MDTraj code that builds the backbone (N, CA, C; nanometers):
import mdtraj as md
import numpy as np

residues = "UNK UNK UNK UNK UNK UNK UNK UNK UNK UNK UNK UNK UNK UNK UNK UNK UNK UNK UNK UNK UNK UNK UNK UNK UNK UNK UNK UNK UNK UNK UNK UNK UNK UNK UNK UNK UNK UNK UNK UNK UNK UNK UNK UNK UNK UNK UNK UNK UNK UNK UNK UNK UNK UNK UNK UNK UNK UNK UNK UNK UNK UNK UNK UNK UNK UNK UNK UNK UNK UNK UNK UNK UNK UNK UNK UNK UNK UNK UNK UNK UNK UNK UNK UNK UNK UNK UNK UNK UNK UNK UNK UNK UNK UNK UNK UNK UNK".split()
xyz = np.array([
    [4.3605, 8.9634, 6.2608],
    [4.3127, 8.8910, 6.3760],
    [4.3700, 8.7495, 6.3742],
    [4.4267, 8.7073, 6.4840],
    [4.4851, 8.5739, 6.4950],
    [4.3776, 8.4777, 6.5431],
    [4.3550, 8.3693, 6.4661],
    [4.2502, 8.2757, 6.5078],
    [4.2928, 8.1989, 6.6331],
    [4.1946, 8.1644, 6.7138],
    [4.2231, 8.0848, 6.8324],
    [4.2623, 7.9434, 6.7910],
    [4.3400, 7.8800, 6.8776],
    [4.3787, 7.7426, 6.8486],
    [4.2552, 7.6542, 6.8521],
    [4.2450, 7.5700, 6.7507],
    [4.1328, 7.4786, 6.7444],
    [4.1663, 7.3541, 6.8256],
    [4.0649, 7.3001, 6.8882],
    [4.0833, 7.1742, 6.9584],
    [4.0670, 7.0619, 6.8566],
    [4.1655, 6.9755, 6.8534],
    [4.1628, 6.8617, 6.7622],
    [4.1358, 6.7366, 6.8456],
    [4.0365, 6.6622, 6.8061],
    [4.0051, 6.5402, 6.8799],
    [4.1049, 6.4297, 6.8440],
    [4.1132, 6.3318, 6.9315],
    [4.2020, 6.2177, 6.9060],
    [4.1597, 6.1452, 6.7792],
    [4.0297, 6.1366, 6.7539],
    [3.9806, 6.0686, 6.6346],
    [4.0308, 6.1387, 6.5086],
    [4.0295, 6.2718, 6.5095],
    [4.0790, 6.3482, 6.3950],
    [4.2274, 6.3220, 6.3729],
    [4.3060, 6.3214, 6.4807],
    [4.4496, 6.2963, 6.4689],
    [4.4766, 6.1550, 6.4165],
    [4.3993, 6.0582, 6.4647],
    [4.4176, 5.9196, 6.4186],
    [4.3795, 5.9071, 6.2714],
    [4.2699, 5.9707, 6.2315],
    [4.2288, 5.9641, 6.0899],
    [4.3331, 6.0299, 5.9990],
    [4.3892, 6.1420, 6.0441],
    [4.4949, 6.2060, 5.9658],
    [4.6166, 6.1156, 5.9577],
    [4.6508, 6.0526, 6.0688],
    [4.7641, 5.9598, 6.0693],
    [4.7422, 5.8449, 5.9729],
    [4.6213, 5.7898, 5.9701],
    [4.5917, 5.6813, 5.8764],
    [4.5984, 5.7294, 5.7316],
    [4.5482, 5.8498, 5.7070],
    [4.5546, 5.9055, 5.5718],
    [4.6992, 5.9253, 5.5281],
    [4.7818, 5.9855, 5.6151],
    [4.9222, 6.0072, 5.5808],
    [4.9975, 5.8755, 5.5678],
    [4.9623, 5.7760, 5.6489],
    [5.0254, 5.6441, 5.6373],
    [4.9884, 5.5791, 5.5045],
    [4.8638, 5.5960, 5.4619],
    [4.8212, 5.5415, 5.3324],
    [4.8950, 5.6103, 5.2182],
    [4.9114, 5.7410, 5.2287],
    [4.9871, 5.8140, 5.1261],
    [5.1310, 5.7649, 5.1230],
    [5.1909, 5.7433, 5.2412],
    [5.3282, 5.6915, 5.2462],
    [5.3347, 5.5525, 5.1829],
    [5.2349, 5.4705, 5.2093],
    [5.2315, 5.3351, 5.1530],
    [5.2289, 5.3404, 5.0007],
    [5.1547, 5.4331, 4.9456],
    [5.1479, 5.4487, 4.8001],
    [5.2819, 5.4996, 4.7461],
    [5.3389, 5.6019, 4.8120],
    [5.4653, 5.6586, 4.7649],
    [5.5810, 5.5591, 4.7744],
    [5.5794, 5.4743, 4.8758],
    [5.6884, 5.3776, 4.8933],
    [5.6619, 5.2472, 4.8197],
    [5.5508, 5.2396, 4.7485],
    [5.5115, 5.1216, 4.6710],
    [5.5028, 4.9968, 4.7591],
    [5.4653, 5.0164, 4.8839],
    [5.4423, 4.9047, 4.9736],
    [5.5666, 4.8381, 5.0295],
    [5.6819, 4.8998, 5.0125],
    [5.8065, 4.8423, 5.0638],
    [5.8078, 4.8580, 5.2155],
    [5.8097, 4.7446, 5.2855],
    [5.8019, 4.7467, 5.4316],
    [5.9246, 4.8130, 5.4943],
    [6.0417, 4.7939, 5.4340],
    [6.1641, 4.8506, 5.4927],
    [6.1657, 5.0042, 5.4881],
    [6.0752, 5.0660, 5.4139],
    [6.0720, 5.2122, 5.4075],
    [6.0032, 5.2729, 5.5294],
    [5.9417, 5.1920, 5.6125],
    [5.8688, 5.2461, 5.7266],
    [5.9603, 5.3002, 5.8352],
    [6.0894, 5.2667, 5.8336],
    [6.1799, 5.3227, 5.9345],
    [6.1905, 5.4738, 5.9190],
    [6.1693, 5.5233, 5.7988],
    [6.1630, 5.6678, 5.7799],
    [6.0181, 5.7140, 5.7618],
    [5.9303, 5.6216, 5.7252],
    [5.7902, 5.6559, 5.7045],
    [5.7164, 5.6891, 5.8323],
    [5.7453, 5.6162, 5.9396],
    [5.6766, 5.6419, 6.0670],
    [5.7083, 5.7834, 6.1185],
    [5.8376, 5.8229, 6.1259],
    [5.8627, 5.9617, 6.1680],
    [5.8027, 6.0648, 6.0719],
    [5.8043, 6.0352, 5.9426],
    [5.7474, 6.1299, 5.8454],
    [5.5972, 6.1449, 5.8661],
    [5.5289, 6.0347, 5.8902],
    [5.3844, 6.0394, 5.9139],
    [5.3544, 6.1143, 6.0434],
    [5.4323, 6.0876, 6.1485],
    [5.4111, 6.1579, 6.2751],
    [5.4340, 6.3082, 6.2610],
    [5.5409, 6.3459, 6.1904],
    [5.5660, 6.4888, 6.1674],
    [5.4556, 6.5523, 6.0830],
    [5.4039, 6.4776, 5.9859],
    [5.2956, 6.5311, 5.9027],
    [5.1699, 6.5533, 5.9851],
    [5.1394, 6.4610, 6.0758],
    [5.0217, 6.4774, 6.1610],
    [5.0403, 6.5983, 6.2529],
    [5.1576, 6.6096, 6.3139],
    [5.1843, 6.7235, 6.4031],
    [5.1755, 6.8554, 6.3261],
    [5.2337, 6.8584, 6.2059],
    [5.2296, 6.9808, 6.1250],
    [5.0873, 7.0141, 6.0826],
    [5.0084, 6.9117, 6.0481],
    [4.8715, 6.9393, 6.0037],
    [4.7848, 6.9917, 6.1175],
    [4.8221, 6.9576, 6.2399],
    [4.7469, 7.0093, 6.3553],
    [4.7979, 7.1483, 6.3944],
    [4.9303, 7.1675, 6.3883],
    [4.9901, 7.2928, 6.4358],
    [4.9709, 7.4092, 6.3393],
    [4.9724, 7.3811, 6.2080],
    [4.9625, 7.4883, 6.1085],
    [4.8155, 7.5125, 6.0775],
    [4.7682, 7.6351, 6.0957],
    [4.6262, 7.6625, 6.0690],
    [4.5969, 7.6548, 5.9185],
    [4.4760, 7.6167, 5.8830],
    [4.4407, 7.6083, 5.7409],
    [4.4420, 7.7465, 5.6751],
    [4.4775, 7.7488, 5.5486],
    [4.4822, 7.8727, 5.4714],
    [4.3671, 7.8689, 5.3715],
    [4.2877, 7.9747, 5.3661],
    [4.1780, 7.9736, 5.2693],
    [4.2313, 7.9778, 5.1259],
    [4.1669, 7.9042, 5.0388],
    [4.2078, 7.8971, 4.8983],
    [4.1268, 7.9990, 4.8187],
    [4.1957, 8.0788, 4.7395],
    [4.1291, 8.1731, 4.6498],
    [4.1114, 8.0998, 4.5175],
    [3.9924, 8.0449, 4.4979],
    [3.9691, 7.9523, 4.3871],
    [3.9878, 8.0162, 4.2495],
    [3.9590, 8.1446, 4.2343],
    [3.9746, 8.2048, 4.1023],
    [4.1219, 8.2241, 4.0655],
    [4.2142, 8.2074, 4.1609],
    [4.3575, 8.2173, 4.1324],
    [4.4204, 8.0813, 4.1003],
    [4.3501, 7.9731, 4.1251],
    [4.4052, 7.8388, 4.1043],
    [4.4448, 7.8144, 3.9582],
    [4.3629, 7.8514, 3.8573],
    [4.4056, 7.8278, 3.7188],
    [4.5354, 7.9019, 3.6833],
    [4.5492, 8.0254, 3.7297],
    [4.6722, 8.1001, 3.7021],
    [4.7932, 8.0350, 3.7686],
    [4.7757, 7.9910, 3.8927],
    [4.8816, 7.9220, 3.9658],
    [4.9209, 7.7928, 3.8934],
    [4.8221, 7.7166, 3.8484],
    [4.8476, 7.5907, 3.7778],
    [4.9190, 7.6177, 3.6460],
    [4.8725, 7.7166, 3.5714],
    [4.9346, 7.7482, 3.4429],
    [5.0815, 7.7853, 3.4602],
    [5.1131, 7.8590, 3.5668],
    [5.2511, 7.9004, 3.5904],
    [5.3431, 7.7792, 3.6016],
    [5.3002, 7.6751, 3.6700],
    [5.3855, 7.5576, 3.6901],
    [5.3794, 7.4585, 3.5745],
    [5.2782, 7.4685, 3.4891],
    [5.2676, 7.3756, 3.3771],
    [5.3225, 7.4314, 3.2466],
    [5.3584, 7.5586, 3.2433],
    [5.4104, 7.6140, 3.1190],
    [5.5474, 7.5535, 3.0885],
    [5.5777, 7.5315, 2.9600],
    [5.7056, 7.4683, 2.9252],
    [5.8235, 7.5576, 2.9602],
    [5.9275, 7.4973, 3.0100],
    [6.0501, 7.5686, 3.0438],
    [6.1496, 7.5491, 2.9298],
    [6.2286, 7.6507, 2.9047],
    [6.3273, 7.6387, 2.7977],
    [6.4528, 7.5704, 2.8506],
    [6.5217, 7.5019, 2.7632],
    [6.6479, 7.4380, 2.7967],
    [6.7586, 7.5422, 2.7936],
    [6.8711, 7.5160, 2.8608],
    [6.9804, 7.6125, 2.8542],
    [7.0348, 7.6211, 2.7118],
    [7.0897, 7.7351, 2.6731],
    [7.1448, 7.7489, 2.5383],
    [7.2546, 7.6446, 2.5129],
    [7.2756, 7.6145, 2.3862],
    [7.3711, 7.5096, 2.3491],
    [7.5129, 7.5441, 2.3926],
    [7.5471, 7.6713, 2.4023],
    [7.6846, 7.7089, 2.4367],
    [7.7123, 7.6996, 2.5870],
    [7.6092, 7.6716, 2.6688],
    [7.6292, 7.6609, 2.8133],
    [7.6746, 7.5199, 2.8466],
    [7.7892, 7.5103, 2.9113],
    [7.8385, 7.3797, 2.9525],
    [7.7823, 7.3468, 3.0889],
    [7.7234, 7.2286, 3.1016],
    [7.6657, 7.1888, 3.2286],
    [7.7703, 7.1265, 3.3198],
    [7.8774, 7.0723, 3.2645],
    [7.9857, 7.0160, 3.3451],
    [8.1164, 7.0426, 3.2722],
    [8.2176, 7.0754, 3.3481],
    [8.3467, 7.1032, 3.2848],
    [8.4132, 6.9718, 3.2441],
    [8.4969, 6.9746, 3.1379],
    [8.5653, 6.8516, 3.0950],
    [8.6515, 6.7915, 3.2057],
    [8.7128, 6.8763, 3.2896],
    [8.7958, 6.8220, 3.3971],
    [8.7102, 6.7449, 3.4977],
    [8.5881, 6.7891, 3.5166],
    [8.4990, 6.7197, 3.6082],
    [8.4609, 6.5828, 3.5512],
    [8.4356, 6.5784, 3.4218],
    [8.3991, 6.4522, 3.3580],
    [8.5164, 6.3555, 3.3623],
    [8.6385, 6.4038, 3.3347],
    [8.7537, 6.3146, 3.3376],
    [8.7804, 6.2664, 3.4800],
    [8.7455, 6.3474, 3.5808],
    [8.7627, 6.3053, 3.7190],
    [8.6752, 6.1840, 3.7484],
    [8.5549, 6.1831, 3.6941],
    [8.4653, 6.0711, 3.7173],
    [8.5102, 5.9465, 3.6423],
    [8.5863, 5.9617, 3.5347],
    [8.6378, 5.8453, 3.4641],
    [8.7330, 5.7653, 3.5536],
    [8.8048, 5.8349, 3.6418],
    [8.8966, 5.7650, 3.7313],
    [8.8220, 5.6900, 3.8419],
    [8.6970, 5.7254, 3.8628],
    [8.6233, 5.6646, 3.9720],
    [8.5467, 5.5402, 3.9291],
    [8.5542, 5.5036, 3.8010],
    [8.4835, 5.3861, 3.7538],
    [8.5429, 5.2598, 3.8181],
    [8.4576, 5.1648, 3.8544],
    [8.5102, 5.0398, 3.9111],
    [8.5863, 4.9618, 3.8051],
    [8.6905, 4.8965, 3.8484],
    [8.7718, 4.8179, 3.7534],
    [8.7407, 4.6727, 3.7616],
])
top = md.Topology()
chain = top.add_chain()
for i, resn in enumerate(residues, 1):
    res = top.add_residue(resn, chain, resSeq=i)
    for name in ("N", "CA", "C"):
        top.add_atom(name, md.element.get_by_symbol(name[0]), res)
traj = md.Trajectory(xyz[None], top)
């Protein structure tokens, strides 16, 4: 069954906008020049939060979900090269003189 669209009041949209703006302020560490991208990001977040219906959380699955992302990941084996020597030497030519 598809839920009907919920009516969102202007007050709800404004409160969400203020919340997302506060989160942006924290993430940008208060840098005023970051708002040129922060304002569109906050507006898109408000639109998305209104357009996307809420998903119910299955609380007994949360610990398993958390454990999956917190388990330690192994490093690549020592014999795996992450960058080829030719690539590294290419970057040596790009150093400023």
